[in-house]
C-alpha positions as CSV (number, residue, x, y, z in Angstrom):
1,M,0.3,59.7,8.3
2,D,4.0,59.8,9.3
3,L,5.9,56.6,9.7
4,I,7.3,55.9,13.2
5,F,10.8,56.5,11.8
6,E,9.7,60.0,10.7
7,K,8.5,60.8,14.2
8,S,11.9,59.9,15.6
9,V,14.0,62.6,17.3
10,P,17.5,61.8,18.6
11,G,17.6,61.6,22.4
12,K,13.9,60.7,23.0
13,K,13.5,57.6,25.2
14,L,10.9,55.0,25.8
15,T,11.6,52.6,28.6
16,I,9.2,49.6,28.5
17,L,11.4,46.7,29.3
18,P,11.9,45.6,32.9
19,E,15.4,45.5,34.4
20,C,17.3,42.3,33.4
21,D,16.9,39.7,36.2
22,V,19.4,37.2,34.8
23,P,23.2,37.5,34.4
24,E,24.2,39.4,31.3
25,V,26.3,37.7,28.7
26,E,28.8,39.3,26.4
27,F,28.7,37.9,22.9
28,D,31.7,37.4,20.6
29,P,32.1,40.7,18.7
30,A,32.3,38.6,15.5
31,F,28.6,37.9,15.8
32,C,27.5,41.4,16.8
33,R,26.4,44.3,14.6
34,S,29.1,46.8,13.6
35,K,26.7,49.7,13.7
36,K,24.0,50.7,16.2
37,L,20.5,49.3,15.5
38,N,18.6,52.0,13.7
39,L,15.4,52.1,15.9
40,P,13.1,55.1,16.1
41,E,13.5,57.3,19.2
42,V,10.1,58.3,20.4
43,S,8.2,58.9,23.7
44,E,5.7,56.5,25.1
45,T,2.9,58.9,24.3
46,E,4.0,59.1,20.7
47,I,4.3,55.4,20.2
48,S,0.9,54.8,21.9
49,R,-0.8,57.3,19.6
50,H,1.0,56.0,16.5
51,Y,-0.2,52.4,16.9
52,S,-3.7,53.6,17.9
53,R,-3.9,55.6,14.7
54,L,-2.8,52.5,12.7
55,A,-5.5,50.4,14.4
56,D,-8.1,53.0,13.5
57,R,-7.0,52.8,9.8
58,S,-7.4,49.0,9.6
59,H,-10.6,47.1,9.1
60,G,-11.2,43.8,10.8
61,V,-14.1,41.5,11.6
62,N,-14.7,43.5,14.8
63,D,-15.1,46.7,12.8
64,G,-17.7,45.6,10.3
65,F,-18.9,43.2,7.6
66,Y,-15.9,41.3,6.1
67,P,-17.1,39.0,3.3
68,L,-13.8,38.2,1.8
69,G,-14.5,35.2,-0.4
70,S,-12.6,32.0,0.2
71,C,-11.0,33.4,3.3
72,T,-13.6,32.7,6.1
73,M,-13.1,36.0,8.0
74,K,-15.5,35.1,10.7
75,Y,-15.8,36.3,14.3
76,N,-13.6,34.5,16.7
77,P,-14.7,34.1,20.3
78,K,-12.5,35.9,22.8
79,V,-12.6,32.9,25.2
80,N,-10.2,31.1,22.8
81,E,-7.8,34.0,23.1
82,D,-8.0,33.8,26.9
83,A,-7.3,30.0,26.7
84,A,-4.2,30.6,24.6
85,G,-3.0,33.3,26.9
86,L,-2.8,31.1,30.1
87,D,0.5,31.3,31.8
88,E,0.6,27.5,32.1
89,L,0.7,27.3,28.3
90,T,2.9,30.3,27.4
91,D,5.6,29.9,30.1
92,I,6.8,26.8,28.3
93,H,9.9,26.1,26.2
94,P,9.7,23.7,23.2
95,L,12.9,22.0,24.3
96,Q,11.7,21.1,27.7
97,P,11.8,17.4,28.6
98,V,8.7,15.5,27.4
99,S,7.9,14.6,31.0
100,S,7.4,18.2,31.9
101,V,5.0,19.1,29.0
102,Q,2.5,16.3,29.4
103,G,-0.4,18.8,29.4
104,W,0.7,20.3,26.2
105,L,1.0,16.9,24.5
106,E,-2.5,16.1,25.7
107,I,-3.7,19.2,24.0
108,F,-2.1,18.2,20.7
109,D,-3.4,14.6,21.1
110,T,-6.9,15.7,21.8
111,A,-7.0,18.2,19.0
112,E,-5.7,15.6,16.6
113,K,-8.5,13.2,17.6
114,Y,-11.1,15.8,17.0
115,L,-9.7,16.8,13.6
116,R,-9.3,13.2,12.5
117,E,-13.0,12.7,13.3
118,I,-14.0,15.8,11.4
119,T,-11.9,15.1,8.3
120,G,-12.2,11.3,8.1
121,M,-8.4,11.0,8.2
122,D,-6.1,8.8,10.3
123,A,-3.1,11.0,11.3
124,V,-2.3,14.7,11.7
125,S,0.8,16.8,11.7
126,F,0.5,20.4,13.2
127,Q,3.9,21.6,11.8
128,P,2.8,23.5,8.7
129,A,2.4,27.2,9.4
130,A,-0.5,28.0,7.1
131,G,-2.6,26.9,4.2
132,A,-0.1,27.1,1.3
133,H,2.5,25.6,3.6
134,G,0.1,22.7,4.3
135,E,-0.5,22.3,0.5
136,F,3.3,22.0,-0.1
137,T,3.6,19.5,2.8
138,G,0.7,17.4,1.5
139,I,2.1,17.2,-2.0
140,Q,5.5,16.3,-0.5
141,L,3.7,13.3,1.1
142,I,2.3,12.3,-2.2
143,K,5.8,12.6,-3.8
144,A,7.4,10.6,-0.9
145,Y,4.8,7.8,-1.4
146,H,5.4,7.5,-5.1
147,T,9.2,7.6,-4.6
148,A,9.0,4.9,-1.9
149,N,7.1,2.7,-4.5
150,N,9.7,3.4,-7.2
151,D,7.0,5.0,-9.2
152,T,9.0,8.1,-10.2
153,K,7.5,8.4,-13.7
154,R,4.6,10.2,-12.1
155,N,5.5,13.8,-12.7
156,K,2.1,15.6,-13.1
157,I,-0.4,17.1,-10.7
158,I,-3.9,17.7,-11.9
159,V,-5.4,21.1,-10.8
160,P,-8.9,22.4,-11.9
161,D,-9.1,25.9,-13.4
162,S,-11.2,27.1,-10.5
163,A,-8.5,26.2,-7.9
164,H,-7.0,28.5,-5.3
165,G,-3.9,30.2,-6.8
166,T,-1.6,28.5,-4.4
167,N,-2.5,25.0,-5.7
168,P,-0.6,25.2,-8.9
169,A,2.3,27.0,-7.1
170,S,2.5,24.2,-4.5
171,G,2.5,21.5,-7.2
172,S,5.2,23.3,-9.1
173,M,7.4,23.9,-6.0
174,C,7.3,20.2,-5.4
175,G,8.8,19.6,-8.8
176,Y,5.6,18.6,-10.6
177,E,4.2,19.7,-13.9
178,V,0.8,21.2,-13.3
179,V,-2.0,20.2,-15.6
180,S,-5.1,22.4,-15.6
181,V,-8.5,20.8,-16.2
182,P,-11.4,23.1,-17.2
183,S,-14.7,23.4,-15.4
184,S,-18.0,22.1,-16.7
185,E,-21.1,24.3,-17.3
186,E,-22.2,23.4,-13.8
187,G,-19.1,24.8,-12.2
188,G,-17.5,21.4,-11.3
189,I,-14.7,19.5,-13.0
190,D,-15.3,18.4,-16.5
191,L,-15.2,14.6,-16.1
192,E,-14.3,13.9,-19.8
193,Q,-11.5,16.4,-19.7
194,L,-10.3,14.9,-16.4
195,A,-10.3,11.4,-17.7
196,A,-8.4,12.5,-20.8
197,A,-5.7,14.3,-18.6
198,V,-4.9,11.4,-16.3
199,G,-2.5,8.5,-17.0
200,D,0.4,6.6,-15.6
201,D,2.3,9.9,-15.2
202,T,-0.4,11.3,-12.9
203,A,1.0,11.8,-9.3
204,G,-2.2,13.2,-8.0
205,L,-5.1,15.7,-8.0
206,M,-5.4,18.9,-5.9
207,L,-9.0,19.8,-5.4
208,T,-11.1,22.1,-3.2
209,N,-14.7,20.9,-2.6
210,P,-16.8,23.0,-2.4
211,N,-14.7,24.9,-4.9
212,T,-14.0,28.7,-5.2
213,L,-17.4,29.2,-6.9
214,G,-19.0,27.9,-3.7
215,I,-20.2,24.8,-5.5
216,F,-20.1,21.3,-4.1
217,D,-19.1,19.0,-7.0
218,R,-21.8,16.3,-7.2
219,N,-19.3,14.1,-9.1
220,I,-16.8,14.1,-6.3
221,L,-16.7,10.3,-5.8
222,K,-16.3,9.8,-9.5
223,I,-13.5,12.3,-9.6
224,T,-11.5,10.7,-6.8
225,E,-12.2,7.3,-8.4
226,I,-10.7,8.4,-11.8
227,I,-7.5,9.5,-10.0
228,H,-7.2,6.4,-8.0
229,N,-7.8,4.1,-11.0
230,A,-4.9,5.9,-12.7
231,G,-2.6,5.2,-9.7
232,G,-2.6,8.8,-8.4
233,L,-3.5,10.2,-5.0
234,C,-6.1,12.8,-4.1
235,Y,-5.3,16.0,-2.2
236,Y,-8.0,18.1,-0.5
237,D,-7.5,21.8,-0.1
238,G,-9.2,22.4,3.2
239,A,-9.6,26.2,2.9
240,N,-13.3,25.8,2.4
241,L,-13.8,23.3,5.2
242,N,-16.0,25.7,7.0
243,A,-18.9,24.8,4.7
244,V,-18.9,21.1,5.3
245,M,-17.3,20.5,8.7
246,G,-19.4,18.0,10.6
247,I,-21.6,17.3,7.6
248,V,-19.3,15.4,5.2
249,R,-15.7,14.3,5.5
250,P,-12.9,14.6,2.9
251,G,-11.7,11.2,3.9
252,D,-15.1,9.7,2.9
253,M,-15.0,11.5,-0.4
254,G,-11.9,9.5,-1.4
255,F,-9.2,12.0,-0.5
256,D,-5.9,10.7,0.8
257,V,-4.3,13.8,2.3
258,M,-5.4,17.3,3.0
259,H,-4.6,20.5,5.0
260,M,-6.8,22.5,7.3
261,N,-6.7,26.2,8.1
262,L,-7.1,26.4,11.8
263,H,-6.9,30.2,11.5
264,K,-9.9,30.2,9.2
265,T,-12.2,27.3,10.0
266,F,-11.3,26.8,13.7
267,S,-11.1,30.3,15.2
268,T,-8.0,32.4,15.1
269,P,-8.0,36.0,14.1
270,H,-5.8,36.2,11.1
271,G,-4.7,38.5,8.2
272,G,-1.7,40.6,7.5
273,G,0.6,37.5,7.5
274,G,-0.5,35.6,10.6
275,P,-0.9,33.9,12.9
276,G,-1.7,30.7,11.1
277,S,-1.7,27.0,11.3
278,G,-2.2,24.6,8.4
279,P,-2.0,21.1,9.8
280,V,-1.9,18.2,7.4
281,A,-4.1,15.1,7.8
282,C,-3.7,11.9,5.9
283,K,-4.7,8.3,5.6
284,D,-2.7,5.6,7.4
285,F,-0.7,4.6,4.4
286,L,0.8,8.1,4.2
287,A,1.3,8.6,8.0
288,G,4.8,7.3,8.0
289,F,5.9,10.2,5.8
290,L,4.5,13.0,8.0
291,P,6.8,15.8,9.0
292,G,8.0,16.7,12.5
293,I,7.1,14.7,15.6
294,R,4.3,12.2,16.3
295,I,2.7,12.0,19.7
296,G,1.9,8.7,21.2
297,K,1.7,7.0,24.6
298,T,4.1,4.7,26.5
299,D,3.1,1.5,28.2
300,A,3.0,3.5,31.4
301,G,0.3,5.8,29.9
302,K,2.5,8.8,29.5
303,Y,2.8,10.9,26.4
304,D,5.9,10.6,24.3
305,I,7.1,11.9,21.0
306,E,9.0,10.4,18.0
307,A,9.5,11.0,14.3
308,A,7.5,9.2,11.7
309,P,9.5,6.2,10.4
310,D,9.9,7.6,6.9
311,T,9.3,11.3,7.6
312,I,9.9,13.8,4.9
313,G,11.7,15.8,7.6
314,S,10.6,19.0,9.5
315,V,8.7,21.7,7.6
316,G,8.6,24.0,10.6
317,L,9.9,24.4,14.1
318,F,9.1,22.0,16.9
319,Y,5.4,21.3,17.4
320,G,4.0,24.0,15.0
321,N,2.1,27.1,15.9
322,A,1.0,25.7,19.2
323,L,-1.2,28.5,20.5
324,V,-3.3,28.4,17.4
325,V,-3.9,24.8,18.1
326,V,-5.1,25.8,21.6
327,K,-7.6,28.2,20.1
328,A,-8.9,25.6,17.7
329,L,-9.3,23.1,20.5
330,S,-11.1,25.7,22.7
331,Y,-13.4,26.4,19.8
332,L,-14.2,22.7,19.2
333,L,-14.8,22.0,22.9
334,T,-17.2,25.0,23.0
335,L,-19.2,23.9,19.9
336,G,-19.2,20.2,20.5
337,R,-20.6,17.5,18.2
338,E,-23.8,19.4,17.5
339,G,-22.3,22.9,17.2
340,V,-19.7,22.1,14.5
341,P,-22.3,21.0,11.8
342,E,-24.6,23.8,12.9
343,A,-21.9,26.4,12.2
344,A,-21.4,24.9,8.7
345,K,-25.2,24.9,8.0
346,N,-25.5,28.5,9.1
347,A,-22.6,29.5,6.8
348,V,-24.3,27.9,3.9
349,L,-27.7,29.4,4.8
350,N,-26.2,32.9,5.0
351,A,-24.5,32.6,1.7
352,N,-27.6,31.4,-0.1
353,Y,-29.7,34.1,1.6
354,M,-27.5,36.8,0.4
355,K,-27.1,35.4,-3.1
356,A,-30.9,35.1,-3.5
357,K,-31.2,38.8,-2.7
358,L,-28.5,39.9,-5.1
359,E,-29.2,37.7,-8.1
360,K,-32.3,39.8,-8.9
361,V,-30.0,42.5,-10.2
362,Y,-26.5,41.1,-10.5
363,T,-25.3,38.5,-13.0
364,V,-24.9,35.1,-11.4
365,P,-22.5,33.0,-13.7
366,Y,-23.5,29.6,-12.1
367,D,-27.2,29.8,-11.2
368,K,-27.6,27.0,-8.7
369,G,-27.5,26.6,-4.9
370,C,-24.2,27.6,-3.4
371,M,-22.4,26.4,-0.2
372,H,-20.6,28.9,2.0
373,E,-19.7,31.5,-0.7
374,F,-21.0,32.6,-4.0
375,V,-19.8,34.6,-7.0
376,I,-21.6,37.3,-8.8
377,S,-20.3,39.2,-11.9
378,A,-20.2,42.8,-12.9
379,V,-19.7,41.9,-16.6
380,D,-23.1,43.1,-17.7
381,I,-22.9,46.2,-15.6
382,K,-19.5,47.0,-17.2
383,K,-20.9,46.6,-20.7
384,E,-23.8,48.9,-20.0
385,T,-22.2,51.5,-17.7
386,G,-18.4,51.1,-17.6
387,I,-18.5,50.2,-13.9
388,T,-16.2,47.4,-13.0
389,A,-15.9,44.9,-10.2
390,L,-13.1,47.1,-8.8
391,D,-15.4,50.1,-8.7
392,I,-18.0,48.2,-6.8
393,A,-15.5,46.9,-4.4
394,K,-14.0,50.4,-3.8
395,S,-17.5,51.8,-3.3
396,L,-18.3,49.3,-0.5
397,I,-15.5,50.8,1.6
398,D,-17.5,54.1,1.9
399,Y,-20.2,52.1,3.6
400,G,-17.9,50.4,6.2
401,I,-17.9,47.1,4.4
402,H,-14.7,45.3,3.5
403,P,-14.6,44.5,-0.2
404,P,-15.1,40.9,-1.3
405,T,-12.5,39.0,-3.3
406,I,-12.5,40.4,-6.8
407,Y,-11.4,39.0,-10.2
408,F,-11.3,35.5,-8.7
409,P,-11.8,32.8,-9.7
410,L,-10.3,33.7,-13.0
411,I,-12.9,31.7,-15.0
412,V,-15.5,34.4,-14.1
413,H,-15.1,37.8,-15.7
414,E,-15.5,40.8,-13.4
415,A,-16.0,38.4,-10.5
416,L,-17.0,39.4,-6.9
417,M,-16.8,36.5,-4.5
418,F,-18.7,36.9,-1.2
419,E,-18.3,34.7,1.9
420,P,-20.6,36.0,4.6
421,T,-19.8,33.2,7.2
422,E,-22.0,31.9,9.9
423,T,-21.3,34.6,12.4
424,E,-23.2,37.4,10.6
425,T,-26.8,38.1,11.6
426,R,-29.7,38.4,9.2
427,E,-29.9,42.1,9.9
428,E,-26.2,42.6,8.9
429,L,-26.7,40.7,5.7
430,D,-29.8,42.8,4.9
431,K,-27.7,46.0,5.4
432,A,-25.0,44.7,3.1
433,V,-27.5,43.7,0.4
434,E,-29.1,47.1,0.6
435,V,-25.8,48.7,0.0
436,L,-25.0,46.5,-3.0
437,L,-28.4,47.2,-4.5
438,K,-27.8,50.9,-4.0
439,I,-24.4,50.7,-5.7
440,H,-25.9,48.8,-8.6
441,E,-28.5,51.6,-9.0
442,E,-25.7,54.3,-8.9
443,A,-23.8,52.4,-11.6
444,Y,-26.5,53.6,-13.9
445,S,-27.5,56.9,-12.3
446,N,-24.1,58.2,-11.2
447,P,-21.2,56.1,-12.5
448,D,-18.7,58.9,-11.9
449,K,-19.2,58.6,-8.2
450,L,-18.3,54.9,-8.3
451,H,-15.3,55.4,-10.6
452,S,-13.8,57.7,-8.0
453,A,-14.7,55.8,-4.8
454,P,-13.9,55.5,-2.0
455,H,-14.6,59.0,-0.9
456,N,-14.6,58.6,2.9
457,A,-11.6,56.4,3.4
458,V,-8.2,57.5,4.7
459,I,-6.7,56.5,1.3
460,G,-8.6,57.0,-1.9
461,R,-7.6,55.3,-5.2
462,P,-3.9,54.5,-5.1
463,D,-1.8,53.7,-8.2
464,E,-2.3,50.0,-7.7
465,V,-0.1,49.0,-10.6
466,T,2.9,50.9,-9.4
467,A,2.2,49.7,-5.8
468,A,2.3,46.1,-7.0
469,R,5.2,46.4,-9.3
470,K,7.4,48.9,-7.4
471,P,6.4,48.5,-3.7
472,V,8.3,50.7,-1.2
473,V,8.4,48.4,1.9
474,R,11.6,49.8,3.5
475,F,12.3,53.1,5.1
476,D,15.2,55.0,3.5
477,F,17.6,56.1,6.3
478,G,19.9,57.8,3.7
479,A,23.7,57.9,4.2
480,E,23.4,56.9,7.9
481,E,22.2,53.3,7.1
């Protein structure tokens, strides 16, 4: 498929912008480009067809089963999109006087109340733009707390070996030494190893519960107690909150700060870089360090804004990704107090149903009840047939199924991590299981077919090593550039 730049022909025009209805302004030439902006010159028909073809090549939740482990790619009701598209919400400027955006501030205030209730935390900042950004912000709060208490000897962050890959990166970016703690045979943190790792240099712990194996750590209260007894703080990675929302709360497990992925758990279509929102929630003693603005009420009952007294500063612009917050609030208002835990229970039910069907033929490294996701392994299939987790994942594409997360978590060899989510029907799960059982059978009867999959996709097997190490992400205009 040609790039839009390759379709360009000098002189072709596409007029899609309305005539300017405000006075034009001439900018200082010092701030202007010296050369014309190199945009493709195409007709309206060509650009319409081009993006329609691109859409046909992509695979989203609306196209088929999308069990991408640890990412919660669930269906997002369109009513939330409609709410976020209201003119009263979009025709607003973030620098407007507070008195003129009282409705927006009420949205933020209401969303914060709901999220505080769900998480068991006391304060929320909506500024972080996504999950990893929320992690970074949360660890900065921990760092600010220790600094305020002149406890600067604490230079280590504890991270389990089953953690999301962004956890150690976030700890490192905040200037901490990351200490990895191994998992136990049950898939949770090894308590003896954890106790040996902590000390007066421990700043905190980063933990996902349930973890990337889909296992809820039964020792969670002991884990947070060990960290607190050492003087550290506990950070909760909320990427897997979809499994426990409305059932248990991170704040009640002993966590001091956490982030949430509104674009995963609380209904915003995401992927490909956005849109996202990773608000950070914390206990009262950390609230004074929160970034950005805090929303409160005046004596007259009007909403007002101010910075937290000891804020770490802004980590994003203005109020955060405001329209994602609207979608999350619309979702929560629709589900209500009964619907939120029901969604979590159905997510857990679907994962256990699918796991029970597959464990008859696939290797299950941690053979116990899972939460919202589960991990199977192709390690035995690989030994017996040469078929890898990558081959299985590529083969799923031929059946209109998005591949699961593969080779993660790293502690499971040839891992395939499935998260079916609560929005998939039993019939859809049965179809997916049938396909995976067929692929397992073909691994033994026709391995060459799997080695060369996919066969029906637009792109077959690319050179993934070269694509990762030498990506071509920019069009070469040649001498004209």
